[in-house]
C-alpha positions as a Markdown table, in Angstrom:
| # | Residue | x | y | z |
|---|---|---|---|---|
| 1 | Met | 103.6 | 35.4 | 97.8 |
| 2 | Thr | 104.9 | 35.9 | 94.3 |
| 3 | Glu | 108.0 | 34.0 | 93.2 |
| 4 | Val | 110.1 | 35.9 | 90.7 |
| 5 | Thr | 113.3 | 34.4 | 89.4 |
| 6 | Gly | 114.2 | 33.0 | 92.9 |
| 7 | Leu | 113.2 | 36.2 | 94.6 |
| 8 | Arg | 110.3 | 36.3 | 97.0 |
| 9 | Gln | 108.1 | 39.3 | 96.5 |
| 10 | Ile | 105.4 | 40.0 | 99.0 |
| 11 | Thr | 102.0 | 41.7 | 98.6 |
| 12 | Ile | 100.3 | 43.8 | 101.2 |
| 13 | Leu | 97.9 | 41.0 | 102.0 |
| 14 | Asp | 100.7 | 38.5 | 102.3 |
| 15 | Trp | 102.5 | 40.6 | 104.8 |
| 16 | Gln | 99.5 | 41.3 | 106.9 |
| 17 | Glu | 98.5 | 37.6 | 107.0 |
| 18 | Asn | 102.0 | 36.5 | 107.9 |
| 19 | Ala | 102.7 | 39.3 | 110.3 |
| 20 | Arg | 100.0 | 38.9 | 112.9 |
| 21 | Asp | 102.8 | 39.0 | 115.5 |
| 22 | Leu | 104.3 | 42.2 | 114.1 |
| 23 | Pro | 107.4 | 42.4 | 116.3 |
| 24 | Ala | 108.3 | 38.8 | 115.3 |
| 25 | Ala | 107.8 | 39.6 | 111.7 |
| 26 | Val | 110.0 | 42.7 | 112.0 |
| 27 | Arg | 112.8 | 40.6 | 113.6 |
| 28 | Gln | 112.5 | 38.1 | 110.8 |
| 29 | Leu | 112.7 | 40.9 | 108.2 |
| 30 | Glu | 115.8 | 42.2 | 109.9 |
| 31 | Gln | 117.4 | 38.8 | 109.6 |
| 32 | Arg | 116.5 | 38.8 | 105.9 |
| 33 | Leu | 118.2 | 42.2 | 105.5 |
| 34 | Glu | 121.3 | 40.9 | 107.2 |
| 35 | Val | 121.6 | 38.2 | 104.6 |
| 36 | Glu | 120.5 | 40.0 | 101.4 |
| 37 | Glu | 121.3 | 43.7 | 101.9 |
| 38 | Pro | 125.1 | 43.4 | 101.5 |
| 39 | Arg | 124.4 | 42.0 | 98.0 |
| 40 | Ile | 121.6 | 44.4 | 97.0 |
| 41 | Gln | 122.3 | 47.6 | 98.9 |
| 42 | Ala | 118.8 | 49.0 | 98.4 |
| 43 | Leu | 118.5 | 50.8 | 101.8 |
| 44 | Val | 120.4 | 53.7 | 103.2 |
| 45 | Pro | 122.3 | 52.3 | 106.2 |
| 46 | Glu | 120.5 | 53.0 | 109.6 |
| 47 | Pro | 122.4 | 52.0 | 112.7 |
| 48 | His | 119.5 | 51.2 | 115.0 |
| 49 | Arg | 116.8 | 50.3 | 112.5 |
| 50 | Ser | 115.5 | 47.2 | 114.4 |
| 51 | Glu | 115.1 | 49.1 | 117.6 |
| 52 | Arg | 113.2 | 52.0 | 115.8 |
| 53 | Leu | 110.9 | 49.6 | 114.0 |
| 54 | Leu | 110.0 | 47.6 | 117.1 |
| 55 | Ser | 109.3 | 50.9 | 119.0 |
| 56 | Glu | 107.1 | 52.2 | 116.2 |
| 57 | Cys | 105.2 | 48.9 | 116.0 |
| 58 | Ala | 103.6 | 49.5 | 119.3 |
| 59 | Asn | 101.9 | 52.8 | 118.3 |
| 60 | Leu | 100.7 | 52.2 | 114.7 |
| 61 | Pro | 97.2 | 53.5 | 113.9 |
| 62 | Leu | 94.5 | 51.2 | 112.5 |
| 63 | Gly | 94.3 | 51.4 | 108.7 |
| 64 | Pro | 94.6 | 49.5 | 105.5 |
| 65 | Leu | 98.4 | 49.4 | 105.7 |
| 66 | Arg | 98.7 | 48.6 | 109.4 |
| 67 | Gly | 102.1 | 47.1 | 110.0 |
| 68 | Val | 103.1 | 47.1 | 106.3 |
| 69 | Pro | 106.8 | 48.1 | 105.9 |
| 70 | Ile | 107.4 | 50.9 | 103.4 |
| 71 | Gly | 110.5 | 51.9 | 101.6 |
| 72 | Val | 110.9 | 55.7 | 101.1 |
| 73 | Lys | 113.2 | 57.1 | 98.5 |
| 74 | Asp | 115.9 | 59.3 | 100.1 |
| 75 | Ile | 114.6 | 62.6 | 98.6 |
| 76 | Phe | 111.4 | 62.4 | 100.8 |
| 77 | Gln | 111.5 | 64.0 | 104.2 |
| 78 | Val | 110.8 | 61.5 | 107.0 |
| 79 | Glu | 110.6 | 62.6 | 110.6 |
| 80 | Gly | 113.4 | 61.1 | 112.5 |
| 81 | Leu | 115.5 | 60.0 | 109.5 |
| 82 | Pro | 118.1 | 62.3 | 107.8 |
| 83 | Thr | 117.7 | 63.1 | 104.1 |
| 84 | Arg | 120.8 | 63.0 | 101.9 |
| 85 | Ala | 119.3 | 62.7 | 98.5 |
| 86 | Gly | 122.1 | 60.3 | 97.4 |
| 87 | Ser | 124.5 | 63.2 | 97.8 |
| 88 | Arg | 127.5 | 64.2 | 99.8 |
| 89 | Leu | 125.9 | 67.5 | 101.0 |
| 90 | Pro | 125.4 | 68.0 | 104.7 |
| 91 | Ala | 122.1 | 66.4 | 105.8 |
| 92 | Asp | 121.1 | 69.5 | 107.9 |
| 93 | Glu | 121.1 | 71.5 | 104.6 |
| 94 | Leu | 118.5 | 69.2 | 103.1 |
| 95 | Gly | 116.0 | 68.6 | 105.9 |
| 96 | Gly | 112.4 | 69.7 | 106.1 |
| 97 | Pro | 108.9 | 68.8 | 107.3 |
| 98 | Glu | 107.8 | 65.2 | 106.6 |
| 99 | Ala | 106.4 | 64.6 | 103.1 |
| 100 | Asp | 102.7 | 64.6 | 102.7 |
| 101 | Ser | 102.8 | 61.2 | 101.1 |
| 102 | Val | 104.7 | 59.7 | 104.0 |
| 103 | Gln | 102.3 | 61.2 | 106.5 |
| 104 | Ala | 99.4 | 59.7 | 104.5 |
| 105 | Leu | 100.9 | 56.2 | 104.6 |
| 106 | Arg | 101.7 | 56.5 | 108.3 |
| 107 | Arg | 98.1 | 57.5 | 109.0 |
| 108 | Ala | 97.0 | 54.4 | 107.2 |
| 109 | Gly | 99.2 | 52.3 | 109.5 |
| 110 | Gly | 102.3 | 52.0 | 107.4 |
| 111 | Leu | 105.6 | 51.4 | 109.0 |
| 112 | Val | 108.6 | 53.1 | 107.4 |
| 113 | Leu | 111.2 | 50.4 | 106.9 |
| 114 | Gly | 113.8 | 53.0 | 106.0 |
| 115 | Lys | 115.2 | 55.3 | 103.4 |
| 116 | Thr | 115.9 | 53.7 | 100.0 |
| 117 | Ile | 118.9 | 54.6 | 97.9 |
| 118 | Ser | 118.4 | 57.3 | 95.3 |
| 119 | Thr | 120.7 | 58.5 | 92.6 |
| 120 | Glu | 122.1 | 61.9 | 93.5 |
| 121 | Phe | 119.2 | 64.4 | 93.7 |
| 122 | Ala | 117.1 | 61.9 | 91.6 |
| 123 | Tyr | 119.2 | 62.6 | 88.5 |
| 124 | Phe | 121.7 | 60.2 | 86.8 |
| 125 | Ala | 124.6 | 59.8 | 89.2 |
| 126 | Pro | 124.1 | 56.2 | 90.5 |
| 127 | Gly | 124.2 | 54.9 | 94.0 |
| 128 | Pro | 125.5 | 51.4 | 95.1 |
| 129 | Thr | 122.2 | 49.5 | 94.6 |
| 130 | Arg | 122.3 | 46.4 | 92.5 |
| 131 | Asn | 119.6 | 44.6 | 90.6 |
| 132 | Pro | 118.2 | 41.8 | 92.8 |
| 133 | His | 117.8 | 39.5 | 89.8 |
| 134 | Asp | 121.5 | 39.8 | 88.9 |
| 135 | Pro | 123.8 | 42.0 | 90.9 |
| 136 | Arg | 126.0 | 42.6 | 87.9 |
| 137 | His | 123.2 | 44.7 | 86.4 |
| 138 | Thr | 121.7 | 48.1 | 87.3 |
| 139 | Pro | 118.3 | 48.3 | 89.0 |
| 140 | Gly | 117.6 | 51.5 | 87.1 |
| 141 | Gly | 117.1 | 54.9 | 88.6 |
| 142 | Ser | 116.6 | 57.3 | 90.0 |
| 143 | Ser | 114.3 | 55.3 | 92.4 |
| 144 | Ser | 116.9 | 52.5 | 92.5 |
| 145 | Gly | 116.6 | 51.3 | 96.0 |
| 146 | Ser | 112.8 | 51.5 | 96.1 |
| 147 | Ala | 112.4 | 49.2 | 93.1 |
| 148 | Ala | 115.1 | 46.8 | 94.3 |
| 149 | Ala | 113.6 | 46.7 | 97.8 |
| 150 | Val | 110.2 | 45.6 | 96.5 |
| 151 | Ala | 111.7 | 43.1 | 94.1 |
| 152 | Ala | 113.8 | 41.6 | 96.9 |
| 153 | Gly | 110.8 | 41.2 | 99.1 |
| 154 | Tyr | 111.9 | 43.6 | 101.8 |
| 155 | Cys | 108.6 | 45.5 | 101.6 |
| 156 | Pro | 105.3 | 45.3 | 99.7 |
| 157 | Leu | 105.4 | 49.0 | 98.9 |
| 158 | Ala | 108.0 | 51.8 | 98.3 |
| 159 | Leu | 107.7 | 55.4 | 97.3 |
| 160 | Gly | 109.6 | 56.8 | 94.4 |
| 161 | Thr | 109.6 | 59.7 | 92.0 |
| 162 | Gln | 109.7 | 60.2 | 88.2 |
| 163 | Thr | 110.9 | 63.2 | 86.4 |
| 164 | Ile | 111.8 | 61.3 | 83.2 |
| 165 | Gly | 111.6 | 57.6 | 83.7 |
| 166 | Ser | 112.6 | 57.0 | 87.3 |
| 167 | Ile | 109.6 | 54.8 | 88.3 |
| 168 | Ser | 108.8 | 53.0 | 85.0 |
| 169 | Arg | 112.4 | 52.0 | 84.1 |
| 170 | Pro | 113.5 | 50.6 | 87.5 |
| 171 | Ala | 110.1 | 48.8 | 87.8 |
| 172 | Ser | 110.8 | 47.2 | 84.5 |
| 173 | Tyr | 114.4 | 46.3 | 85.3 |
| 174 | Cys | 113.4 | 44.8 | 88.7 |
| 175 | Gly | 110.2 | 43.1 | 87.7 |
| 176 | Val | 107.8 | 45.0 | 89.9 |
| 177 | Val | 104.7 | 47.2 | 89.3 |
| 178 | Gly | 105.5 | 50.9 | 89.0 |
| 179 | Tyr | 102.8 | 53.5 | 89.2 |
| 180 | Lys | 103.2 | 57.1 | 88.0 |
| 181 | Pro | 100.0 | 59.1 | 88.5 |
| 182 | Thr | 98.6 | 62.0 | 86.5 |
| 183 | Tyr | 100.8 | 65.0 | 87.1 |
| 184 | Gly | 99.9 | 66.6 | 90.4 |
| 185 | Arg | 97.5 | 64.0 | 91.8 |
| 186 | Ile | 100.0 | 62.9 | 94.5 |
| 187 | Ser | 101.5 | 65.7 | 96.5 |
| 188 | Thr | 105.2 | 66.5 | 96.1 |
| 189 | Ala | 105.3 | 68.5 | 99.3 |
| 190 | Gly | 108.2 | 67.4 | 101.5 |
| 191 | Val | 110.1 | 65.9 | 98.5 |
| 192 | Ile | 113.3 | 67.5 | 97.3 |
| 193 | Pro | 112.5 | 68.6 | 93.8 |
| 194 | Leu | 114.5 | 68.0 | 90.6 |
| 195 | Ser | 112.2 | 69.8 | 88.2 |
| 196 | Pro | 108.9 | 70.9 | 89.8 |
| 197 | Ser | 107.0 | 71.1 | 86.4 |
| 198 | Leu | 108.0 | 67.5 | 85.7 |
| 199 | Asp | 108.3 | 65.7 | 89.0 |
| 200 | His | 105.8 | 63.0 | 89.9 |
| 201 | Val | 105.5 | 61.0 | 93.2 |
| 202 | Gly | 104.6 | 57.4 | 92.6 |
| 203 | Thr | 104.9 | 53.9 | 94.0 |
| 204 | Phe | 106.4 | 50.4 | 93.6 |
| 205 | Thr | 104.4 | 47.4 | 94.5 |
| 206 | Ala | 104.3 | 43.6 | 93.9 |
| 207 | Ser | 100.9 | 43.7 | 92.2 |
| 208 | Val | 98.3 | 46.0 | 90.6 |
| 209 | Pro | 95.8 | 45.6 | 93.4 |
| 210 | Asp | 98.4 | 46.8 | 95.8 |
| 211 | Ala | 99.1 | 49.8 | 93.6 |
| 212 | Ala | 95.3 | 50.6 | 93.6 |
| 213 | Ile | 95.1 | 50.3 | 97.4 |
| 214 | Val | 97.9 | 52.9 | 97.8 |
| 215 | Ala | 96.7 | 55.2 | 95.0 |
| 216 | Ala | 93.4 | 55.5 | 96.8 |
| 217 | Leu | 95.3 | 56.7 | 99.9 |
| 218 | Leu | 97.6 | 59.2 | 98.0 |
| 219 | Cys | 95.8 | 60.5 | 95.0 |
| 220 | Ala | 93.7 | 63.7 | 95.3 |
| 221 | Gly | 90.0 | 63.2 | 94.6 |
| 222 | Trp | 90.2 | 59.4 | 94.2 |
| 223 | Lys | 86.9 | 57.8 | 93.2 |
| 224 | Glu | 86.6 | 54.1 | 92.4 |
| 225 | Ala | 85.9 | 53.4 | 88.8 |
| 226 | Lys | 84.2 | 50.4 | 87.2 |
| 227 | Pro | 84.8 | 50.5 | 83.4 |
| 228 | Asp | 82.0 | 48.9 | 81.4 |
| 229 | His | 84.2 | 47.7 | 78.5 |
| 230 | Arg | 87.5 | 46.1 | 77.8 |
| 231 | Pro | 90.0 | 48.9 | 76.8 |
| 232 | Val | 91.1 | 49.4 | 73.2 |
| 233 | Leu | 94.9 | 49.4 | 73.2 |
| 234 | Ala | 97.1 | 51.6 | 71.0 |
| 235 | Ile | 100.8 | 51.1 | 70.0 |
| 236 | Pro | 102.6 | 54.4 | 69.4 |
| 237 | Ser | 104.4 | 53.3 | 66.3 |
| 238 | Gly | 107.1 | 55.3 | 64.5 |
| 239 | Pro | 110.4 | 56.9 | 65.6 |
| 240 | Phe | 109.6 | 56.5 | 69.3 |
| 241 | Leu | 109.6 | 52.7 | 69.3 |
| 242 | Glu | 112.7 | 52.7 | 67.2 |
| 243 | Arg | 114.5 | 54.1 | 70.2 |
| 244 | Ala | 114.1 | 50.7 | 71.9 |
| 245 | Thr | 116.8 | 48.1 | 71.5 |
| 246 | Asp | 116.3 | 45.1 | 69.2 |
| 247 | Thr | 115.7 | 42.9 | 72.3 |
| 248 | Gly | 113.2 | 45.4 | 73.6 |
| 249 | Arg | 111.3 | 45.7 | 70.4 |
| 250 | Arg | 111.2 | 41.9 | 69.9 |
| 251 | His | 109.9 | 41.4 | 73.4 |
| 252 | Phe | 107.3 | 44.1 | 72.9 |
| 253 | Glu | 106.1 | 42.5 | 69.7 |
| 254 | Val | 105.7 | 39.2 | 71.5 |
| 255 | Val | 103.6 | 40.9 | 74.2 |
| 256 | Cys | 101.4 | 42.6 | 71.6 |
| 257 | Glu | 100.9 | 39.4 | 69.7 |
| 258 | Ala | 99.9 | 37.6 | 73.0 |
| 259 | Leu | 97.4 | 40.3 | 73.9 |
| 260 | Ala | 95.9 | 40.2 | 70.4 |
| 261 | Ala | 95.7 | 36.4 | 70.6 |
| 262 | Ala | 93.8 | 36.8 | 73.9 |
| 263 | Ala | 91.2 | 39.0 | 72.2 |
| 264 | Trp | 92.5 | 42.4 | 73.3 |
| 265 | Glu | 92.0 | 44.9 | 70.5 |
| 266 | Val | 95.4 | 46.4 | 69.6 |
| 267 | Arg | 95.8 | 49.2 | 67.1 |
| 268 | Glu | 98.9 | 50.9 | 65.7 |
| 269 | Ile | 98.9 | 54.7 | 65.6 |
| 270 | Gln | 101.7 | 56.9 | 64.3 |
| 271 | Thr | 102.8 | 58.9 | 67.4 |
| 272 | Phe | 105.7 | 61.1 | 68.5 |
| 273 | Pro | 107.2 | 61.8 | 65.0 |
| 274 | Asp | 109.1 | 64.6 | 66.8 |
| 275 | Ile | 110.4 | 62.5 | 69.7 |
| 276 | Asp | 113.8 | 64.1 | 69.4 |
| 277 | Asp | 112.3 | 67.5 | 69.8 |
| 278 | Ile | 110.1 | 66.4 | 72.7 |
| 279 | Gln | 113.2 | 65.0 | 74.4 |
| 280 | Ala | 115.1 | 68.3 | 73.9 |
| 281 | Arg | 112.3 | 70.4 | 75.3 |
| 282 | His | 112.0 | 68.0 | 78.3 |
| 283 | Gln | 115.7 | 68.2 | 79.0 |
| 284 | Leu | 115.7 | 72.0 | 78.7 |
| 285 | Ile | 112.9 | 72.3 | 81.3 |
| 286 | Leu | 114.6 | 69.8 | 83.6 |
| 287 | Ala | 117.9 | 71.6 | 83.5 |
| 288 | Gly | 116.5 | 75.1 | 83.8 |
| 289 | Glu | 114.4 | 74.2 | 86.8 |
| 290 | Ala | 117.1 | 72.1 | 88.5 |
| 291 | Ala | 119.4 | 75.1 | 88.4 |
| 292 | Thr | 116.8 | 77.1 | 90.2 |
| 293 | Val | 116.2 | 74.4 | 92.8 |
| 294 | His | 120.0 | 74.2 | 93.5 |
| 295 | Glu | 120.6 | 77.9 | 93.7 |
| 296 | Lys | 120.6 | 77.7 | 97.5 |
| 297 | Trp | 123.2 | 74.8 | 97.6 |
| 298 | Tyr | 125.3 | 74.8 | 94.5 |
| 299 | Pro | 127.4 | 78.0 | 95.0 |
| 300 | Arg | 128.5 | 76.7 | 98.4 |
| 301 | Phe | 128.8 | 72.9 | 97.7 |
| 302 | Gln | 129.5 | 72.5 | 94.0 |
| 303 | Asp | 132.7 | 70.6 | 94.8 |
| 304 | Leu | 130.5 | 67.9 | 96.5 |
| 305 | Tyr | 128.3 | 67.3 | 93.5 |
| 306 | His | 128.8 | 64.4 | 91.2 |
| 307 | Pro | 130.0 | 65.5 | 87.7 |
| 308 | Lys | 126.7 | 64.4 | 86.1 |
| 309 | Thr | 124.7 | 66.5 | 88.5 |
| 310 | Arg | 127.1 | 69.4 | 88.2 |
| 311 | Gln | 126.8 | 69.3 | 84.4 |
| 312 | Leu | 123.0 | 69.5 | 84.7 |
| 313 | Val | 123.1 | 72.5 | 87.0 |
| 314 | Glu | 125.7 | 74.3 | 85.0 |
| 315 | Arg | 123.7 | 73.8 | 81.8 |
| 316 | Gly | 120.5 | 75.0 | 83.5 |
| 317 | Arg | 122.3 | 78.2 | 84.7 |
| 318 | Glu | 122.8 | 79.1 | 81.0 |
| 319 | Ile | 119.0 | 78.8 | 80.2 |
| 320 | Ser | 117.3 | 82.2 | 80.4 |
| 321 | Ser | 114.0 | 82.5 | 82.3 |
| 322 | Ala | 112.4 | 83.7 | 79.0 |
| 323 | Thr | 113.5 | 80.5 | 77.2 |
| 324 | Leu | 112.2 | 78.4 | 80.0 |
| 325 | Ala | 108.9 | 80.2 | 80.0 |
| 326 | Glu | 108.6 | 79.7 | 76.2 |
| 327 | Thr | 109.3 | 75.9 | 76.6 |
| 328 | Leu | 107.0 | 75.0 | 79.5 |
| 329 | Pro | 103.7 | 75.0 | 77.5 |
| 330 | Ser | 105.2 | 72.1 | 75.5 |
| 331 | Cys | 103.9 | 69.8 | 78.3 |
| 332 | Glu | 100.3 | 70.9 | 77.8 |
| 333 | Arg | 100.5 | 70.9 | 74.0 |
| 334 | Leu | 101.8 | 67.3 | 74.0 |
| 335 | Arg | 99.1 | 66.2 | 76.4 |
| 336 | Glu | 96.4 | 67.8 | 74.2 |
| 337 | Glu | 97.8 | 66.1 | 71.1 |
| 338 | Leu | 97.7 | 62.7 | 72.8 |
| 339 | Leu | 94.2 | 63.2 | 74.2 |
| 340 | Gln | 93.0 | 64.3 | 70.7 |
| 341 | Ser | 94.5 | 61.2 | 69.2 |
| 342 | Met | 92.9 | 59.0 | 71.8 |
| 343 | Ser | 89.5 | 60.5 | 71.0 |
| 344 | Gln | 89.9 | 60.5 | 67.3 |
| 345 | His | 91.0 | 56.8 | 67.2 |
| 346 | Gln | 88.7 | 55.8 | 70.0 |
| 347 | Ile | 91.4 | 54.2 | 72.2 |
| 348 | Asp | 91.6 | 53.9 | 75.9 |
| 349 | Leu | 95.2 | 53.0 | 76.7 |
| 350 | Trp | 98.6 | 53.4 | 75.1 |
| 351 | Ile | 101.0 | 50.4 | 75.4 |
| 352 | Ser | 104.7 | 50.6 | 74.9 |
| 353 | Pro | 108.0 | 49.1 | 76.3 |
| 354 | Ala | 108.6 | 50.3 | 79.9 |
| 355 | Ala | 112.3 | 50.5 | 79.1 |
| 356 | Thr | 114.4 | 50.3 | 75.9 |
| 357 | Gly | 115.4 | 46.7 | 76.9 |
| 358 | Pro | 116.5 | 44.7 | 79.9 |
| 359 | Ala | 118.7 | 46.2 | 82.7 |
| 360 | Pro | 122.1 | 47.0 | 81.3 |
| 361 | Glu | 125.2 | 45.3 | 82.8 |
| 362 | Gly | 127.2 | 47.4 | 85.2 |
| 363 | Leu | 126.4 | 50.1 | 87.7 |
| 364 | Asp | 127.9 | 53.2 | 86.0 |
| 365 | Ser | 124.6 | 53.9 | 84.3 |
| 366 | Thr | 121.0 | 53.5 | 85.3 |
| 367 | Gly | 119.8 | 53.0 | 81.7 |
| 368 | Asp | 118.0 | 55.1 | 79.1 |
| 369 | Pro | 114.7 | 56.6 | 80.2 |
| 370 | Ile | 113.4 | 57.6 | 76.7 |
| 371 | Met | 110.5 | 55.1 | 76.7 |
| 372 | Ser | 108.9 | 57.0 | 79.6 |
| 373 | Leu | 109.9 | 60.5 | 78.7 |
| 374 | Pro | 106.9 | 61.6 | 76.5 |
| 375 | Trp | 104.3 | 60.2 | 78.9 |
| 376 | Thr | 106.1 | 62.1 | 81.7 |
| 377 | His | 106.3 | 65.2 | 79.6 |
| 378 | Ala | 102.5 | 65.1 | 79.0 |
| 379 | Gly | 101.8 | 64.2 | 82.7 |
| 380 | Leu | 99.6 | 61.2 | 81.8 |
| 381 | Pro | 99.3 | 58.4 | 84.3 |
| 382 | Thr | 101.3 | 55.3 | 83.6 |
| 383 | Leu | 101.8 | 51.8 | 85.0 |
| 384 | Ser | 104.8 | 49.5 | 84.3 |
| 385 | Leu | 103.8 | 45.9 | 84.5 |
| 386 | Pro | 106.1 | 42.9 | 84.5 |
| 387 | Ser | 105.8 | 41.2 | 81.1 |
| 388 | Gly | 108.0 | 38.2 | 81.5 |
| 389 | Thr | 111.7 | 37.4 | 81.6 |
| 390 | Leu | 114.4 | 36.8 | 79.1 |
| 391 | Asp | 116.6 | 33.7 | 78.9 |
| 392 | Ser | 119.1 | 35.6 | 81.0 |
| 393 | Gly | 116.6 | 35.8 | 83.8 |
| 394 | Leu | 116.3 | 39.6 | 83.6 |
| 395 | Pro | 112.7 | 41.0 | 83.7 |
| 396 | Met | 111.0 | 43.0 | 81.1 |
| 397 | Gly | 108.1 | 45.4 | 81.5 |
| 398 | Leu | 105.1 | 46.8 | 79.6 |
| 399 | Gln | 104.2 | 50.4 | 80.0 |
| 400 | Ile | 100.5 | 51.4 | 80.0 |
| 401 | Ala | 99.4 | 55.1 | 79.7 |
| 402 | Ala | 95.8 | 56.4 | 80.2 |
| 403 | Gly | 94.1 | 59.7 | 79.6 |
| 404 | Trp | 94.6 | 62.7 | 81.9 |
| 405 | Gly | 93.1 | 62.1 | 85.3 |
| 406 | Arg | 92.0 | 58.5 | 84.4 |
| 407 | Asp | 94.2 | 56.8 | 87.0 |
| 408 | Glu | 91.2 | 55.0 | 88.4 |
| 409 | Phe | 90.4 | 53.4 | 85.1 |
| 410 | Leu | 94.1 | 52.7 | 84.4 |
| 411 | Leu | 94.5 | 50.7 | 87.6 |
| 412 | Asn | 91.2 | 48.9 | 87.1 |
| 413 | Trp | 92.0 | 47.9 | 83.5 |
| 414 | Ala | 95.6 | 47.0 | 84.5 |
| 415 | Thr | 94.3 | 44.2 | 86.8 |
| 416 | Asp | 93.1 | 42.2 | 83.8 |
| 417 | Leu | 96.2 | 43.1 | 81.8 |
| 418 | Glu | 98.4 | 41.9 | 84.6 |
| 419 | Ala | 96.7 | 38.6 | 84.5 |
| 420 | Ala | 97.0 | 38.4 | 80.7 |
| 421 | Leu | 100.8 | 39.0 | 81.0 |
| 422 | Ala | 101.4 | 36.4 | 83.7 |
| 423 | Gly | 103.6 | 33.7 | 82.5 |
| 424 | Leu | 105.0 | 35.5 | 79.5 |
| 425 | Ser | 108.7 | 34.9 | 78.9 |
């Protein structure tokens, strides 16, 4: 098992080797939750969790995830568990058929540990979850509970979503691996949308090999890839990196220097000179589509919405369908620009900070997602890898982005990068 600042993360293999008596392992996990969960609050409370888990243990199918506990963000539909999406809306308004991704993990033998806390409707209104490394700090969002649950060692795997930076940022803040696939490669069916043109389903794990195991189960058309060369890395220099904090930039520079010293080829390429415009277009699409998603609920329940979510929906209602249609092609244009740049400069992967800096103190904000926004806008696959800790004990992360549909190569190359980053501080 991987020790991280006093926390005991657990990999899929660790769990399976230590859980040959699965009922006993589940009881031990429940004891751990009784001790840790009041401090972290990563899981949606479930009155009879232990009884449900022990019952389901008896009927798990054989598969690569047999008996592995899985956290599921509370915007995914899970048969037998209510969906609240971090909101005060009635659960019977938000229900639906079980998510494709949850079904796929169950077929592989996965055991749903429970729902993990989400910000309200996967936007910015935070829930009660705290960063396991320091409860005074945010775990990030919107997949707050999923990242915290893996960091705290509750489960080796958790499902999350990213519409701006909701996988990469909490993965960085909590010191775990966050995988966001190429747009559309993992089904979003059975997940309450925020912005369908931007939403990605992804995962949190304790290691890159675990992320690869799960990606092979969830990604459409998965084919194992064996790259024949070490990747050329590119730093997207310019205004984009200037959006990171001083601490974030200094740490990123140290990481880049360490990679270069270890014989990784690292190049700087001026990228995203119009990052402010990209952000504005992304936010317009998000707001416009969110307003459409919430048409069926907002008129009846607007008083139950958090002010941050209400503001998003109200802004979206002012965006015309014509304006939204004019803006949507921005995603494909940015993707093409990035792919052309990769081809022109003969690079394989982009590297950048996974977040602007360490997890901010306090729980009123889940942090700034700008470091992930352009990659999400373009729909390119990304990984957030732990890249060391600060003197404060808070984790930092490196974000890696690959070309469109190159998830298999991304995860293969990331195994070596994960090893190269081990021990950085």
